[in-house]
N, C-alpha and C positions, 0 to 999 in steps of 0.2 A: 662327702655325705661330713666327714669331721671335720674337713677345711671350713665346710660352711658354718657349722656350728661354733668353731672355735672363733670364725671372724667375727659372729653374732655375739660370744660372749663377752670377747673383748671389746666390742662395744657397746654392752651392756654394763661392765662395769668402768668404761671413760663416760658412760650417761651419769651415774650414779656416784660416780667422782665431783663431775661438774655441777650436780644440783647441790651435792654438799658444800662445795666451794663457794656457788651462791648463797647458800644457807649462811652460811659461816660471813661473808662478805657482810651479808643485809643485816645481820643478828650481832655480831660482835665488832665490825667495823663502823657500819654505817652511824650508830648513836654516837659514837667520840669516846674519846680516853674518859674513862669514869663514869660515863653514864652507863654502860652495857650492864653492871651488876645490879644497878637500880631498875632497869630494863627487866632483868630475869628473875629479880629479887618479887615484885609486882608492889602492889600498892601495900603499906602497913608492915614493911619489913625493917627488922628490928636490926642492929648493931652485928648482934650474932650471925644472922642470915646472911649476912652481907658478907661479914668476914669469911662464912663457910662457902659462899659462894667464890669469893677470889681465890682461896685456896685451892678448891676443888678445880677451878677453872682454869688457875694459876694469871689470874688477871693482870696481875703485877709482874709477869714478863714481855719479854718482848712480842711482837704479835706473829710472828713467826713462830714461837714456842707454842703461842696458844693454838695457832693454825695447827701444827703435828699433835699437840695433845688433844684436841678435838676432832682430828683423824685417829688418831689410835683409841679413844674411847668408842668411836664409831665402828672401828673394825672389831672392836669385841664386845660389840650388842649394846652396848652403852649410849643411849640416846638423852640422856641428863637425867635431872631431878625435877620433880614439881613442885618447886617450893609451896604453891598454894594449898595444894592439897595434901603434902609432905608423904608421895611417894614417886618409887621411879616411872620416871616417862614409860618405860617398854611396859612397865604394868597397864598402864594406861591404854596401849595400843593393844596389850593380850586381850585387854578387857573388850574393847570395842570391834577387832577385827573380828572374831566368830560371828557378830550380830551383823555388820556389813556383806560378810562372806555366805550366812546362809541366805538375807536379802535376795544379793545377787545371782549367788547359783540359780535358787528358783526362778527369778525371773527370768533368767537367761534360759532354761528350761521352757519356759513358756512364751517367750517371744521366737525360740529357734521353731518349736513344734508348731504353732500358729500361724506365725510368718511365712517360714519355706511351707509348710504345705497350703496355706491358701493363694500364696504366690502361684504354683505348681497347678493349681485346680483354676487358679484363673487366666493361664496360660493356657492351658491344656481345654479346656472345656468349650465345646463346641455351642453354647448358649449364651450367647450375648447379654443377656438378663444377668446371669450368673456371674459373670466376671463383673459386669459394671454394681451388683451387689455389692461385690468383697472388696473392688477397688472403693467403691463409697466407702462402705463401713471402716475402711484400713485407712481415707482419708479422713472421717470422723476421728477415730480414734488419735490419729496423728495429731490432730487441732486441739487437742483438749489440752491445757497445762495439766502435769501429775499432780499440782496441788488441787485444783480443782475436781478431777479425776477423785481424787484420794477423798476428798471432802465431801464427795457426794455418796462416794462407798458407805464412808462411816454413816452418815447419816440414813440411809436407805436401808442398808445391809445390817448395821449395827442398832442405830438408835429405833428406827422404826420398827424393824423386827421384835428387837426387846420388848419395846412397847406392847405388841401384839403377841407376846406370850413365847418368841420363839426366839429362844437365848442360843443359837449357834456360835455366831461370830461373837466374840471379847473385844472389850473397849481396848482403845488403844494403847499397846503399850507391847513388851517384850518378857518372852518365859522362854527363861536358857532350855535347851535341850536335854542336859542334865537334870536339871528340877521336874520337867514331864516333855515328854515326846509327843503327846499329842497337844497339849498347852503349847508348844512350841510351834506345831505345823498348822495349827488353829491363829496362831497371835500372827500368821506371817501370808496367809491366804489374801485379804486384804491388799497389802503392800506389795505382796508377787504380782497380783493382779495391776496394780494401779501403774505400777514401774514393767511390767512387760507388756501391757497393749499397746501402749504408744511406740512401744520399738519394733512389738509384732507389725504393727500397721507400715513399719519402712522397711522392715524385711519382706514383706508381702509384695511392696512394690518393687523391692530391687529384684526377688526374685521373680516376678514376672517379667519384668523387661530383661534378665539376662536370657530367661529361658524364650522368650518372644525372639530375641536375635539368635539364637541357636536353632531355632526351627528354620532359619531361614537361609542356613548354611548348606553348601552342598551335599556334603556328605549326609546329613537327614532327609534330603530328597532321594539320594540314592538306598538310604537304608528303608523308606517306607516305600519306594517300589519293589525292592526286594522282598517285602512281603511282610516283615516285622511287625508285631504286634504292638498295637498304640500303646500300651502300657510300659513295654519293655523300649518305647521309643522316648518313651517322657521321662521315665524313671532313671534309665539307665545311660541315655544318650544326652537328653535335654537338662536332665537336671544337674548330674556330674560337671559340665562346665560352671553351672553357676553358683556350685558350694564353694572353686575358689573365689569370688566376689565376695560372698557372704561370709567365711570364714576371717578374710581379709578384714572385713567390716564388723562382723563380731570382735575381732579383738579388740579394735578402737573401741568398743562399746563398753567390753565388758570389763577392760581395762580402767575405764574413766569413771565409770560409774562407782568404783574403788570411792572416790572424792568426791563425786557429782549425785551420789544420792540423796545429798544432806536434805532436798526437799522432801522425800518420800518419807526419811527418816524423821524428819522435823513433825510431820503430820500425824503421822502414826506413832509419833513419842518412841523409837527406835534406838537406842544410845552405842551407834554405830560410829565410823569412822569420821562421817562429816558433820553428825549430830556433835561429837564432842570436841570436833575444830571449832564448830560455829560455836559453842560454849566457851572454849578458852579464848576465843575473840573476843569476846563479849566482855569476859572477866580479865583481859590483858593478860593471860596467863601463857606468857612467851617459848617457856619450855615446853609445854604440851603442843603450840601450835608450831615451833621446831619439827620437834618428834612426829608428828602427825606428817609433816609435808616430807620429810626422810623416808617415812615408812610408805607414805605415798607413791612415794618414786620409785621404792623398790617394787613395790607391788604390779607397778605399771611396766615398768621394766622388765620384770619377769616374767608376768603374761604378754607381752609383746614377744619376748624372745622365743617361748612356747607356741604362740602365734606363726612366728616365722619358720619354724622348724617345721608346725604342719602345713605350713603352706606351700614349703618346698617338697613335701611329700605328696602333697594330693597334685601340684602342676608339674607336670613333666617338660614343660618347654622352659621352669626356673632350673630343674636337674641340668638340663641339658647346654646350660652358658658354663 
């Protein structure tokens, strides 16, 4: 177990270093000498700002000095400075991260509960009509783009209900949990379901197919012949092998959404990581773009590491290697 964790940890560190190096090559070497400082300073930068950037990043030094200075700053948690808004990039990331974390965790609960339970019911039911209904609804939500589903949710559940005198769902926007726990919850209900329903549909199909394959295994036929109850057969013997597939896919989806939930964040006005990165690109705020790329890489690698450890614990065949 410890050997497995050590190898995965070294691999994670290597991936983060590789991403950091690629970012350095793109933003510090790619623009060419003399252009880096102007790209980082942004539009309308003053000579004082340009001089400050040159001094901080040692841009007048050889490229290898700049590289080791860059890695040293990252090792100390320094993601750079946002000259456009005059604040450290780490503060921008720290402000956006809780928003995306709240969105992704809430949506993950929804897509796991609905997806796995729906797939288990569809696979184990003796009613073909119920199976077709569950798979049909799953296919419907899987086919609807998240921005269409989000727009429909705002129109029907916020706009139309508010016009009718029912004001449960608030206007698009984000309420920090430190400001109001109830406001935080209500502001994220629609984004949670918008993001979660599409992925729940995918997990329904994934769980259903995995369980149907398991039902045909010889040990399942033997267990049924021994008189094991149908509920125990489904949830103790058929569903458990499906969890390894679900966990593997869950790690990919959960990590990806930290940078890939930009559409839902944009529709509902949630100032998360994707929303902030998109606006930084539009403003040509390169320090924030660099910081968001690096922060996203660290988050994805960390989640992938935790999922690998969980998968190692769930799958006996992996531990036997």
